[in-house]
N, C-alpha and C positions, 0 to 999 in steps of 0.2 A: 885158326882165328887170325884175322888180319892184324897187322902191326898196330894200326891206330886203335882197333878194338881192344887188343891186349893192353895197350897203354892206358886206355880209358878205364878198363877193368882194374888195373893196378892203382890208378889214381883214385878210384872210388874206394877201394879197400883201404888205402892209406888215409884218405880223408875220414872214412868211417872209424878207423882205429883211433885217430886223434879225437874225433867227436865223442866216441864211446868212452874214452879215457876221461874226458872233461865232464860229460853229461850223462853217462851211463848208456846202456843199450837202447834206451828209448829216445835218444837224440833225434832231432828232426832229420828225416831223410832228404827233405828239400835243402836243408843246410849242408848236408853231406854232399849232395850233387853240386851245389854251388861251390863249395870248397874244392871239389875235385875238378871244377871247370867243365862240367858236363850238364846236360839238361836232365830233368827227372825221368824222361823216357829212356835215356841211355842207362841211367842207374837201374831202372826196372827191367830193362832188356837183359842186363847181366844178372840181376838179382831180383826175381819176381816178388820176393817177400822179404820182410825185415829179417825173419829167421834165417833165410839163405845168406843174407849179408853178414849177420852175426856169425854164422858158421864159417864163412870165408875169412873173417877177421880172426876168429879163434884158431884157425887152422895152424898157424905157425907155432903158437904155444902148445897146442895139443900134439903136434908132430913131435916136439921136444919131449913132452910128457910121455908119449908112447915110446919114443926111443929110450928114455930113461927106464921105463917099466920093463922093456925087453932086456935091457942090460942087467937090471936087478933080478931078473928071473934066475940068473946064474950066481947070485950072491948067496954064499953058504949060510950067512947069518940072516935067517928069515925075518926076524924082528927088525933088524937094521934095514933090510930091504923095504919092508912095509913102512917103516918110519920115514925113510927118504922119499918114497913115493907119495905118502900122505902129505908130507911137507910141500912137495912140488904141486900136488893136486890142489891143496888149499891155496897156495900162491896163485895158481892159474885161475881158480874159481873166483878169487878176489880181485882179479885184474880190473874188471869193469863193474860198475854198479849194474845189477841185473844179471850178470854172467853166472853167478852162483845158481840162480833159479834155472837158467838154461842148462847148466851141467847136471843139475839134479834131475831134470826131466827133459832130455834132448828133444828138439822139435821133430815133427814127422819127417821133415826134409833130411834129417840125419839118419840115413839108412844104416843098416848094420855093417856096411863096408866103409862108412865114413871114418875119418880120423877121430872124431868125437867118440864114437862107440868103440873103436879099437883102443884108444887110450884108456877108456873106462874098463874095457874087458881085460887088458893086461894088469890093471890094478886089482881087479877082482880075482885074477889068478894068483897074484902075489898074496893077497889077504887069505884066500881059501887055502893056498899051499902052506902058508904059515900056520894056520889052524890045524891042518892035517899033520904037519910036522911037530905039533905040540908047542910051537912058539907062541900061540894065542889060544885062548879058551876054545874048546871044541864046539861050543854052541855059538861061536862068532859067525854072524851073517855078514858076508862081504858087502852086500848092498847097504845094510844098516851102517857099517863103518864109513862107506862112501858118503852116505847122506849126512852123517855126523861131520865129516870133513867139509861138506858144502855148508852146513850150518855154521861151522867155525868161520868160514870165509864171509858168510852173510853177517854174522854178529860182529866180526872184526870191522866190517865196513860201516856199521851203524854207530860205532863208538869213537871217541876221540883217539887220535893216533897213539899207538903203543907198539914200538918195534918188536917187542918180545911176546906180545899176546898170542899170536898165532902159534908160535912154537910151544908155549906153555899149554895151550888148549890141545894141541896135537899130542903132547906128552900125557896129558890127563886122559885122553881117549885111549891111548896105548896102555896106560896103567890099568884102565878099567877092563881091558880085554886080554890082559896077560893071564896065564894060568895061575891059580892060587895054590 
């Protein structure tokens, strides 16, 4: 990629990150292009769909979530590992309005090699491994737990700010899936 094209791509991602933080992932792409100092054609040349732009913006946070998940696979305390990953997943899901929906059902552009799917996959391994090791109920479905985490992020975004709400809700989910 030419230097100016790479610079334009970076400018679009940065402008989208700011716009999504202020207005959610449905922010005007024309406004994103304008803030990036490029025309709509340049934006769409780099990101043919909104989903692809959303995925590019999410990439940094998801890369960190994936790295944390891989690190936690070696954590001997399986419940602690799941708790840390769920906290991080809920935080990432709640970053932008509309992001929870995207993480609940990644767009078709997110193929199985994408960081989005890899971050989700490592979390599913943590949850399934914890259930197999007896740290969670054996009937725990990893995808159900992930969807509950997305629901926590969504609900938290709809209510007045409460800095402790997400942590309380994650603890409530974990209490519900612990063995009795």
